[in-house]
N, C-alpha and C positions, 0 to 999 in steps of 0.2 A: 201889234197888240201889247207886247212886253218889251221893256228896255233891256233887262238882263236876267238870264237864267242862271241860278246857282245850282249846279249839278253835283250831287253827292253820290258818287258811285259811277265810274266811267266804264262799266262793263257792257254787256250786250244790250240790256234794257235801257240803261241811261244814255249810252252813246247813240243808240238808234232813235231815242226820243229827241235828243239834241239835233241830230241830222234832219229829222222830220220837221222839227220846229223851224229850223233854218230854211229848209227848202220851201216851206209854206209862207215864209216871210213874216213869221209871228214873233221873232225875237231878233234884237240887234246884236247882242253880245252874250257869249256863254263863258262862264267861269266855272271850272271843274275841279273836283277834288276826289282822289281815291286814296285808300290806305297805302297802296303801292305807288311810290313816286314814278316808277317806270311806266305804270299804266296811265297815269296822268300825262306824262310826257308823250307817250304814244298817241293818246287822244288828241293832244295839241298838234302833233305831226300829221295826223290824219284829217285835221280840220274839224274834228268833232267839237272841240272847245277852242276858245280864242285865248284864254288866259289860264295858267295853272295856279291853283291856290294851295298854300302849304297846310291849310287846315279846313275842316268843315265850316267853322265859324267864318273864316275869311271868304269862303266860296259863297256864303249867304250875304255877306256885307254888300249892300247896294243892290241886291236882287229884288225884283218885284214878283218873280216866280221862282219857286224852289222845288226840285224833284229829288226825292230820296229813292235811289235805285240800289238798295242795299239788302243784305239778308234780313229777314224779319226780326231775328234775334238781336240785331244791332240797332233797331229803331229807337229804343228808349235812350240809349247812350248818345245817339246822334241828336235827338231832340234836346238833350241836356247841353250838348256842345253848341247848338245854334240858337237856343231860345232867346238870347238877348237881342238878336237881330230879327226876330219874328214879330211883326207888327200887324195891326188890323188891316192894312192894305197889302200885306205879303201873302200871295197865294202859295200854300205849301201842300204838296201832294206826295204820295208814295206809289209804288207799283207792286206792293207785296201781295202774295197769294192767300194770305189770311188777313182778316180785318178786325176781329174783336180784340185781339192782343195788341194790335197797332193802335186802335182807338183808346184802349185802356192806358197805354203808354202816353199817348197825347194828352189825355185828361190829367194824368199825374204830373207831367212835366210842363206842358204849355200853359195849363191853367187858364188864366183870363184870355189868352190868345188862342185857345183851342178852336175857336170859331173860324180861324183862318186856315185850318187844316182840312183838306178834302181827301179822305181815304179813297184810293183808286185801285182797281185790279184790271189791267188790260188782259184780255183773254188771248194771249199770244206768247210766243217764245220759241226757243230752239233747244235742242239737246246740247249744243255747244255753247260755250260762254266766252266772255272776254271781248275787249274793245275791237280786236281784229275781226270779229264776226259782226260788227255793227252793220245794220241794214236799214236804210232810209225808208224802206217799205214795210218794216216789221209791223207797224200799227195800222197801216192802211186797210180799211174795210173790216177791221176787227171790232168786237164788242169791248166796251170798257164799262165796268161796274163801279158806280160811285156809291159809297155807303155813308151818307151824312148822318149826323146825330142831332139832338135837339138844340145844341148850341152852335151848330154850323151857321155861319153867316150866309144869308141868301145871296148876297152880292158875290161872295167867293164861289159859292156853288154854281152860280150862273156863269162866272168867268171860266171855271173848270169845264163846264158843259160846252160852252162855246168853243173853247180851245180844242177839246178832243173832237168835237164835231168838225172843226176846221181841218183837222188832220185826217178826216174821212172815216172817223169811227162812229159806231152806233152806241150811244150812251144810254145805259140803264141805271136805275136807282133802286136800292134795296137796303134793308137794315144790315148792320154788321153780323148779327146773329143769323139772319136768313141766308146771307152770303156764305158764311162758314158751314152751315148745314148743307147747302146745295153743293158747294165745291168739295166737301168731304166725299160726297157721293160720286160726282162726275169727274173729279180730277185727282184728289189726294188718294182715294182708295185705288183707282186704277194704277197709279204709280206704285203704291204699296204692293199690289198684286204682281206687277211686272218685276219688281225687285225680288219678291219671293219666288216667282217662277224661275228666274235665271239662277238664283242661289240654290233652289231645290234641284234643278237639273244638274248643275255642276257639282253638287255635293255627292252625286253618285259616281261610282268607279268608272262607268262608261259615259259620264255626262258630257264631256267635251266631244266624244265621238258622236253622241246623239245630236249635239248642236251643229256639228259639221254637216249633218244630213238635213237640217231644217230648211224650209222653203219660204216663200213670200208671206204666207200666213203667220208663221212664227216671227218673221222680221217685223211685220206690221204690228202684231200684238205686243211685242216686247220693245218696240222702238223707244219708248219713254224710259226704259231701264238705263239708257245711256245718259240720263240727266245728271246734273251736278250733285254730288253726294252731300256737300255741306248745305247747299240751298235746300235740298229736300229733307235733310235731317231736321232743319229748323222748321220747315213747313209742317211736317208730320208731327213734330213735338208741339208746335204752337196750337194745332187744331186737334189735339189728341182725343178729346172727349167725343167730338162729332165723328172723327175718323173711326174710333173704336166702335161706336154705335153702328156705323155703316159696315164695318168689318163683320160684326155679328150678324147683321142682316144678310150679307153676302155668304157667310158660312152656312146659314140656314138654307139659302137657295142652293148652294153647292151640295149640301147634304141631301136635299130633296132629289136632286138629279142622281146622286150616287145611289140612293135607295131604289130608284126606278131601274137603274142599270143592274144593281145587285139582285133585284127580284125578277128581272127579265121582263118587265112591263114595257113592251115595245110601243104599244099604242100611246100610253101616257107620256113616255119619253119623247115620242114624235110630236105630241101635242105641246109639250113644254118648249121644245126646240122651235116649233112653228110659231109659238107666241113670241119668243125672243126675236125670231127672224122678222115677223111683222112689225114689231115695235121698232127694230133697228131700221127697217126699210122706210117706215113712216117718218122717223127722225131724219133720215138722210134727205128725203124729199123736202121736208120743211126747212132743213138747213140750207139746201140749195136755193130755196126761194128767198132766204134772208140775205141782207146786204153782205157782200164779201169784204 
């Protein structure tokens, strides 16, 4: 399908994408660039990329598909670095967890070529980062959200859709605004809560002793607190308005439960817990029926 992938960012997401594209026979050659030369070299040694590029611009030179697998805060600077090699036939994608900020950066920098950019959010990842954790199966069976805008070229949107589908992904489309509102609720807020939970416990004199006693429920609930700090700093800041709105909703829900406990209203407390249980159970069933 593609002659050359220009990979900007040879970490977990970018490297896994390159491996998956290669295994599926969708690309002939991968040229990669990372800010750290040692990362790029390691990616070449692992067979993730075929050629190391000394700059983002040279990674894009000659590429008919480009993937930005970088922190969302670096998106605008990266667009500025590569824009001279982005043409109407160049498919440019990202894998960022926020979309409106990325789209705004593309409008400002790519201008007439913004139609070649397809904002993407694969719903996958790990708590670990780095090329050494690259996983050829990372995207298999996962959802990928595409957030095209009014200037998106239909031909590029179709190419992106076909490419992700060929990797075994379920492709959905929504607006950047709808995306950021939804993922503030189901991804960004849970991370915020997990970070706060860990910090709240360890701020207590006996906090580390409490954690030593924790079991599987605590492990599962706080798993995402092990995520990369810089990546999540950028995500939380980029989507701050939607995130803070969801945080206020959560606080009201938590306060409602606290009031029931404080007042000793056992029946109402059980009802609220039962409602949450039913919702979670129904979501689990529908998720199991969805493509993996």
